[in-house]
N, C-alpha and C positions, 0 to 999 in steps of 0.2 A: 504493500500500500504506500509506503514512504517513497519508494522509487517511482511509482506511477505519479504521485503528487509532484515530485521534483521534475519529472518530464513535462508535466502540464505547465509548470511555471516557466520552464525553458522555452516552450512553444509560444507563450503568450506575453512574455515580458522581456525587456532589454536585459543584457547581462548586468548583474548587480542590482536588479530591481528597477522600479520606475514604470513608466507608461508602456503599454504594449507596442511592439514593433509594427512598422508599416508592412502590410502584406499586399500581395499582388493577385488580381484576377485578370485573366486574359481569355479572349475567345470571340465567337461569332455564332451565327446560325446559318441554315440553308447551305449545306456544306458539300457533300461528296456525290459524284456520279462517275461511273466508269468512263464516260466520254467527256467529262469536264476537264478544263485545262488549268483552272486556278486553284483547286482544292489542295493539290500537292504543294503549291507555292505558299498558301496560307498556313499549311501544316509546318513548313520550314520556319515560319515566324515563331510558332509555339516552341520549337526547339531552341530558339534564341532568347526566349522570355520565360523566366521561371514563374512559379506560382500555380494556383489552382486554375484549371481550364474550365470555363463555362461553355456549354454547348446549348444553343438556344432553339434546337429542334430542326426537323427536316434534315436529319443526319445523312441518310443514304437514299438517293433518288433512283427510280421514281416512286417506288412503293415501300421502301424500307423492309425489303425481304431479307431473309437470312443470307442468301447469296449476295445481295447488294451490300450488306454490312461486311461480309467476308471479303469480297473482291474489290469494293469501291471505297468504303470508309476505312477499313482496317489498315490498308497499306499507307494511308496518309495520316489523318487525325487519330486513327487507332493506335499509333505509336505512343500516344500520350494518354491512353485510357486510364491508367492508374492515377493520373492527376485530374481526371475529368469528372465534373458533376453536371449531368445533362438534364434537360427537360424535353418532353416529347412534343413533336410537331404534328401537323395534320397528315403529312405524307406517311408517317409511321403507322397511322391507323388505316391506310389504304390497303393493307394486307387483309386477308380473310381470317386472320387469327388475333384480332384486337391488339395489335402492336407487340405481339409476343416476341418476334425477333429482336426488337429494340430492348425489351426488358431482359431477355436472355443474354444479349450481348453485354449490356452494362451491368447486369446483376444488381447488387445492393446499392450501387452508386446512383441508380435511377429511382430509388424508392420502391415501395410495394407495387406490384403489377396492377392491382385493383385501384391504385391511387395515382401514382406517378407524381406525387408531391411530397416534399420533405423540407427540412431546414438544417442548417449547420452554422458554426461560428468560425470566423477567421479573424485573428487579432481581436480588436475591440468591437468588430462588426458582427451583427446577426444577419444571416443570409437565408432567404426563403426562395425555394424553387417550386413553382406551381404548375398545374396542368390546365392549360386554357382550351383543351378539347372538351368543352363542357358536357356535351351530351354523352360522352364516353364514360364519364365518372359521376353521373347523377346531377349534373348542372353546376353552374357557378353563381346562382342566385344567393341573395343574402341568407336564406334559410337552408342552403345546400350543405351537405356534409363537409365539402372542402372549405367553404366559407367559415363554418363553425370551427373546423380545425385551425384555420388561419387566425381567427380571433384568439383562440386558446393559445396557439403557439406564440403570438406576439405578446400576449399578456404574461406568459411564462418566461419570456426572454426580453426584458425591458432594456435593451441596449440603447446607448446614445445614438448610434448610427445603424441604419437598417437599409439593406438592399434586397430587392426582389427581382426575379426574372421568370418569364414565361413566354411562350412562342408568339402569341398574337398581340399586337400593340393596340392600345385603346385609341390612339390617334396616329394618323399617317397621312402623308401628302397624297393628293389624287383620290381616286375612288377604288374600292374593292379590297383595301388592306386594313382599314380601321375596323375594330371589333368591339362594339358597344357591350357585348356579352361579358367582357372582363371588368366592366365598371364597378361591380361590387368588390372586386379585389382592390381596386384603387381606393374606394371609400374606406375599406378596413385599414389599408396601409396608411392612408392619409390621417385617419383618426389616431393611429399609433406613431405618427411623426416619421414615417419612412422618408428616405432621402433620394433614392435612385431606383428606377425600374428599367430593366433591359428586356427587349423583345427582338424578334426576327421577323419572319414571314414575308415582309417586303424586301426584295433583293437589292437593298441599297443601305446607305448610312444616313441617319438623321439624328441630330441632337436638338432637343426641345428646351425651351425656357422652363423654369419651374412653374408647375401648373397645379391647380386644384383638380379633383375628379371631374368637375364641370367644364374644365378647359380654360378657366380664368388664370391669368398670370398672378403668381404670388411668390415674391422673393423671400417672404418670411416663413411660409409653411409649405410651399408647393413642392411637388415631386418632379425631379428631372428625368425625363424619359429619353433613352437612347434606342434607336432601331439599328441593329447590327446584323442585317441579313446578307453579309458579305463574305461568308466562309468559302465560297467557291461556285455556287450556282450562278449561272449567267444573269446579269442584270437586265431587266426589261425596261421598256419605256413607260413613262408615267402618263396616265390619263386623268385630266383634271388639274386644278390649280394647286399651288404649294400650300401647305398648312401654314397659317399665319404665325404660329408660335414656334416654327422651326428656326433655329439659330445657325445651324450648319447642316449642309446636305450635299451628298454626292451619289449620283447613279453610276453604275459600273465602276465600283471601287472595291475590288477584292482586297481584303485585309482583315485585321483583327483589332479589337478595342482592348487596350491595356488600362487597367484601373489600379492605382495605388491607393490602398485604404489605410488611413492613419487614424490616430486618436483624435477624433473630432473633425476630420477633413477627408477629402478624396481628391485625387488628380486623375484626369483622363487624357489618353492620347490614342488617336486612331493611327495605326501603323500599317502602311500599304505594303503590298508585295513588291518584290524586286521589279524595277522597271516602271513603277507608278510613283507619282509624287504627291498625291493628295494626302493631307493630314489635317488633324484638328486636335487641339489640346486646350487644357484649362485646369482650374482648381477651384474648389468651393468648400465651404464649411458645412458640417452637419447642422441640423436644426438645434 
């Protein structure tokens, strides 16, 4: 017991005591296909950046079959599976087996197969991974099982800084990618003073201003959303106008988002693959 306690201290605190160390999360969503050209390049970035890998879903195209995970995802992002904490996308549920290949591939790292949602801590941050494929897990409404779990999880982990990620974004530029069904998640996270939400689904990069669940700007309590659907799937054109709350955006931007999570603050940097030069970076404090 003493050795386990000492190990926990080493993982969460600076040598000699004091505040927890800054930790790194890095990743993207919408990743691998056997005929894709960029997923191997984004995987190389993971090899250069340490820390926990977040996978925002749609890991293996087009249906997330066992063969596609084995032949398309595993040779690229699969090299970093031991570091990866994923969420499930809509393409994983395109199989006839209720995303079983996804859950079999990632094992305990993906949460229970009947749920696909879980939480963990890194440094001083509490991190929540949710399943935005609502109809597959009994809904995402306020009275759903997942929403009840989320309320309980956040109440039991009152961290100063909280980050959540799930596949479908609440807001996105253009048409066809925003997902109002996840608004209950936003309301719960907002009530518990969450700071950052990450999503994929749209094959591009977008950084939003801090917002309330209703979409109003709020520098005091708003949540900053990032869309990072840049893991390797080809970027499509956008139909419809830009989202007015978007502060940075790039279509056709293969790369990963690197997040440094410190005691009371976070830094972000979008890292492009070799041969591309788009980047975006900044720093903010937790609520």
